[in-house]
C-alpha positions in Angstrom: 22.9 34.5 19.0 24.2 32.5 16.1 26.2 30.3 18.4 23.2 29.5 20.5 21.2 28.7 17.4 24.0 26.4 16.1 24.2 24.6 19.5 20.4 24.1 19.7 20.4 22.8 16.1 23.1 20.3 16.9 21.3 19.1 20.0 18.0 18.7 18.1 19.7 16.8 15.3 21.6 14.6 17.7 18.4 13.7 19.6 16.6 13.0 16.3 19.4 10.6 15.2 19.4 8.8 18.6 15.7 8.3 18.5 15.8 7.0 15.0 18.5 4.5 16.0 16.5 3.3 19.0 15.9 -0.4 19.5 12.1 -0.1 19.5 9.7 0.5 22.3 9.3 -3.1 23.5 11.5 -5.4 25.5 12.5 -8.5 23.6 10.7 -11.7 24.4 7.5 -13.7 23.9 4.4 -12.3 25.6 0.9 -13.7 26.0 -2.4 -11.9 26.2 -6.0 -12.9 26.3 -9.1 -11.1 24.9 -12.7 -11.9 24.5 -13.9 -13.0 21.0 -17.3 -13.9 19.7 -17.1 -17.5 21.0 -14.9 -17.1 24.1 -11.4 -16.3 25.0 -8.7 -15.7 22.4 -5.1 -16.2 23.5 -2.2 -14.8 21.5 1.6 -14.8 21.7 3.4 -11.8 20.6 7.1 -12.2 19.8 9.3 -9.1 20.1 12.8 -8.9 18.7 15.1 -5.9 18.7 12.3 -3.9 20.4 9.8 -4.5 17.6 6.8 -6.8 17.1 8.0 -9.6 15.0 5.1 -12.1 15.2 1.6 -12.4 16.5 0.3 -15.9 16.8 -3.2 -17.0 17.9 -2.5 -20.0 20.2 -6.0 -20.7 21.6 -9.5 -19.7 20.5 -13.0 -21.1 19.8 -13.8 -18.8 16.9 -15.1 -19.9 13.5 -12.1 -21.0 11.3 -13.0 -18.7 8.4 -13.3 -15.7 10.7 -10.0 -16.4 12.3 -8.4 -16.9 9.0 -9.5 -13.5 7.9 -8.1 -12.0 11.1 -4.8 -13.8 10.7 -4.5 -12.7 7.0 -5.5 -9.1 7.4 -5.5 -7.8 11.0 -2.3 -9.5 12.2 0.0 -8.2 9.4 -1.4 -4.7 10.0 -0.5 -4.9 13.7 3.0 -5.9 12.8 3.3 -3.2 10.1 2.1 -0.5 12.5 4.0 -1.9 15.5 0.8 -1.3 17.5 -2.9 -2.0 17.5 -3.6 1.8 17.4 -5.5 2.6 14.2 -6.0 -1.1 13.4 -9.7 -1.6 12.5 -11.7 -4.7 12.9 -12.3 -7.0 10.0 -15.8 -6.7 8.5 -17.8 -9.8 9.4 -15.3 -10.8 12.1 -15.7 -7.8 14.4 -15.8 -9.6 17.7 -12.9 -11.9 16.8 -10.9 -8.9 15.6 -11.6 -7.0 18.9 -10.6 -10.1 20.9 -7.3 -10.3 19.1 -6.7 -6.6 19.5 -7.5 -6.8 23.2 -5.2 -9.9 23.6 -2.3 -8.2 21.7 -2.7 -5.0 23.8 -2.5 -7.1 27.0 0.6 -8.9 25.8 2.2 -5.5 24.8 1.6 -4.1 28.2 4.0 -6.7 29.5 6.5 -5.9 26.7 6.4 -2.1 27.1 9.7 -0.5 28.3 
């Protein structure tokens, strides 16, 4: 019984180490996605390096500059930090712009998913 427990413990530890050393959950490259903002389509580019989101850039939009600036300064860094849009909340006062960026990033990440 002790031998089986030791073997199982070794397997679990090895699996944990391998998962922790993984290269991320996305395929490297630059991906585009489009979402609907308050004033039309929002197009983003998501750059993935070493399997992780490195950059999110808004490349086309018709949103109000101050609203987009708030999204860029607050929402985009949170997406990069969380490596996902899951749990990222819309910026107050820029809800539709935020939702458009989140939708666009999700579409880009669909292409990047392994």
